[in-house]
N, C-alpha and C positions, 0 to 999 in steps of 0.2 A: 547371662550367657546367651549369645546370639549365634546362630549358624554353627552350632557344635564347637564353638571356640572356648576352650578351657584354659587358655594361656593367661587370661586376666586373673584367674583365681589361684593359679599355681605359684607357690613361693619356693624358690630354689634355695636350699639350705646346704652348706657344706660344713664338715666337722674336721677338726685337726687337734693334734696333740700340742701341748705348750712346751714341755721339756723334751729336748731332743730335736724338735722341728723348728719352733720359733726361737728358742734360746738354748744355750748350752750351760748347764749348771755345773760348775767345777766341783770336784770332790772336796770334802772337808779336809782342812789342813790344821795341824797343831801349830798355831802361831805362838811364838814366844813374845810375850808382851814385855816391852821395855819399862823402865822406871817412869818415863814421861809419856807413855802411850795413852791415848784416849780410850774411851770404852769401845767395845767391839762393834764394828759396823753392821748394819742390817744385812741379812743374807741376800736380799734382793739387789743390793748394789754390786754383788759379784757375778750376777747373771750376764752372760755374754750373748748379745744378739746375733742371730744368723741372718745376715743381710738379705739375701735373695728370698727366703720364705717370708720374712717380715714385709718386704716390699710387695710381695704377692698378696699378703693379707690386707695391706693398706689399700692396694688397687682394687681388690675385690669388694671391700666394705665401703669405700668412699666413691669410687668412680662407676663401678658396675652395679653398686647397691645390692650385692648378694649378702644374704644373712649367713654369717659364719659363727659356729659355736665351738668354743675352745675347751678342751678337756684337759685336766691336770691330775697327776698322781700325788701332788704335794699335800692335799688335804684342805679342809675348810678354813684353816687359819690363814691361808695365803690367797684366798679368792679376791679380797679387796685389793691386795697388793698387785695381783696380776692384772685386774681390771685397770688399776691406775697406771701400771707399767705400759699396758697396751694403749691406753688413752693418750699418754704422753707422746707416743710415737705416731698417733693419728688413726688408730684402728679402734672402732667402736664395735665390740662384740661381747656376747655373754660368755661367761666362764662357769664351767660345771666341774665339781669334783668327781673323781672316781678313785677308788681305794686300790684296785689292781686291775689287771687286764680282763679278768673274769667278770668283774663288776661292770666294767665299761662295755664288755660284750653283751651283757644283759640289758644295759641302757640302749645300745644300738639295735638290739633285737626288737625292742618294742617301740622305738622312736623311728618311725618310718619317714619322717620329715627330712632326715639327713640323707641326701642322695649319694654323697661320696664322702669318705673319711680318709684323711691323710695322716700317716704315721711314719716313723723312721725305723721302727722295729719290724723285721720280717716275721718274727714269731707272733707278734700281736696281730699283724695283718692277716695271717693264716687263720688266726682264731676268730677274728671279726667277720670274715667271710668276703663275699664278692664285692661289697660296696667299699672295701678298704683298698688303699693304694700305698706302697712303699715309696717314699720320697727321701732323697738325700738332703742333708741340711745345707748343701751348697747349691741347690737348684730351686727353681721356682715351682709352684704348684698351682692348680686351678683347673678350669675346664677349657 
C-alpha cells in the first residue's frame, strides 16, 4: 500500500440468488407417462434462464472480473448441477447453499465481503438489510 491507496487490496464481491433471479424453476407437474415414454428427465433441464440477469452475471464475471457468489435454496444436492449450469453459459462463480431466508440472513450478517446482494423477493430484501436490492427477473443488475 503506497500513499494510502487501498484499492489494490480491495476485492469487490456481489451476491445474488439463483432461483427467481437467474433462472425460473417451474412448478412440479404430474406428468402422465405413456407406454413408450423414456425415464423422467433431470429437473435441471426444466430450468428456464432469465436472459437479462444471466447476461449481467456473465458480463460481471468475465469482462469486469468481479467476484460473484450465487446462493440457492435448493440444497446441497444441486450445487454441482448449478455450477455446471452456470459454467455452460460462461459464468464462473461459486455457489453456496442456504436452507431458508433466515439462514441466508445469518450468512450475510457475518460475511462482510459481499458488498451488495440481489434478490427478487421484497420480503427477503427487507430481512437481509441495507446491502440487499430487489431486482426483477427481466432487468439487469450490477453496480
